[in-house]
DOTILO-245492 format. One record per residue (C-alpha): residue in three letters; x, y, z. Coordinates in steps of 0.25 Angstrom, whole numbers, plus 5000, padded with zeros to 4 digits. Each point is the difference from the previous one (the first is absolute). Example, Ala and Ser with C-alpha at 12.3 -4.5 7.8 and 13.67 -1.06 7.14 Angstrom:
REM residues 2
ala504949825031ser500650144998
This chain:
REM residues 238
met497249235002thr501149945008gln500150095013ala500749985014asn499049945009asp500750065012his501250085005ala500949875000asp499949994985ile500550144997ile501649984997asp500850115006leu500950084992gly501249955006gly500850114996arg499649994985tyr499550124992asp498650035002phe499750014985tyr498550025001gly499950085013pro500050134997ile499250024987his499049905007lys499950085013gly499850134991leu498949934993arg499349955012lys500050135006ala499550084988gln498949914997cys499549985015asp500050165001leu499350014987leu499049905004val499650085012arg499950134992leu499049924991gly499249955011arg500050145007ala499750084987asp498950094998phe499849984985gly499050104999asp501150115002asp500750034986arg501450045006val500049885009thr499749914989ala501050054989glu501250005010leu499649865005leu499849944985ala501450074996asp500749935011met499349874997arg500550004986glu501450055004leu500149885009leu499449904990val501150054989leu501149975011ala499449875003ala499949964985ala501550054999his500449915012ile499449874993glu500650044987his501350005008glu499949875006asn499649944987arg501250054992his501149995010val499649915011his499149904994asp500949984988ala501249985009leu499249905008arg499449924989ser501149914997his500249965014val498649995006ala499050004989asp498849955008cys500250115010val500150114989ala498749944992arg499250035012leu500550145002asp499850024985arg498649975002gln499850085012his500550124992asp499149984989asp498950005010his500550135006gln500050064985ala498549964998met499750075014phe500750134996ala499250004987glu498749985009ile500450115010glu500350104989arg498649974994gly499450025013ile500850145002ala499550044987lys498549985003val500250085013glu500550114992ala499050004990ala498849995010glu499250115006ala500250035014ala498849935005ala500449864993arg501450025005pro499949945014ala499549874994leu501049994990gly501050045010arg499749885009arg500249914988leu501350054998tyr500349995014leu499649865001ala500849974986phe501250065005ser499949935014gly500049874993tyr501250034991val500850045014ala499649875006arg500649934988asp501250074999leu500349995015ala499949854998his500850004988met501150095007leu500049905012glu500249894990glu501250074994glu500650035013thr499849855006val500249924988ala500650074988ala501150075008pro500649885006arg500149944986leu500750144996trp501049975012ser500349864996gln500350044985phe500650145001ser501150075009asp499650135007ala500950074990glu499249944988leu498750045006leu500550145002ala500450004986ile498649954996glu499550115008gly500950104994arg499549974986ile498650035005val500450145005gly500950024988ser498749984991leu499250115008ser499750144996pro500550105010glu498550045002lys499649855003ala501149985008met499750125009ala498649955001phe500449865004met500950065011arg498850085005leu499349865002met501249945007ala500650105009pro498950025009ala499749855000ala501449965005asn500449995015pro501150105003ala501249904999glu499549954986arg499750154996ala501450045003ala500749884994met499150024986leu500450155000ala501549985003gly500149904989met499350104990arg501050105004gln501149924997gln499549984986ala499250114995pro500450154997arg500050095012glu498950084993ala499249894998phe500149955014asp499750145006ala498850004991val499549875006ile500250055014glu499350134997phe498849964992ala499849855003val500449975014arg499950135009pro498550034996asn499649855003leu500650005014ser499850055013gln500950125006ala500549895010glu500249894989phe500850104991ala500850055011glu500449865004leu500349974985ala500950124999val500849965011arg500249864996leu500550054986gly500850105006leu499250114994val500050085013ala500949975012ala499349925011ser499650095012
């Protein structure tokens, strides 16, 4: 995989739209948080195990949806311009899909096992998931350092926003909420405010309010939400 060897190889945004940034930050945080939980889990505890495996499945569903969105909306747009780059990313996505199936098999084995057998199966699941996270971190790095400059060279920011708009428009309300739960806590304060300000301009008021109450507020600290509220003008600055 082509990767940046040092910081000098990473191209600055230079004012361009960070097409991959918000969702990749969300996936990185969610995957790393889940990996830590897997490493610390007591798989002999039925409640802990059930909650953890449910969260794993939810994350895998979102990760698979993200890949499908990129295949359909991003790779197809790039294919006629930079076929070599897209072919590599397609192969990596195929590899991810195979790993999702492997991890799901591991989840099912833990669920079906007696309590005494679950710790060993949990360790296998932890290591399988760590392998996936390692591959995906490298994949997302390649997208942000290799694919993103190709996108910028072929498409204006308005065109990139239109592609993103088609992705968002294809989501069910439930899935859109789930993705926002990933992205909002992973963004920095300025990014978070800009993302939600853009949503407020485009979405119905009731949809925006629901995102704030059910996806954003519960996943931020009290101080983080207070700062966001001021940036968005939801409350007056003190």
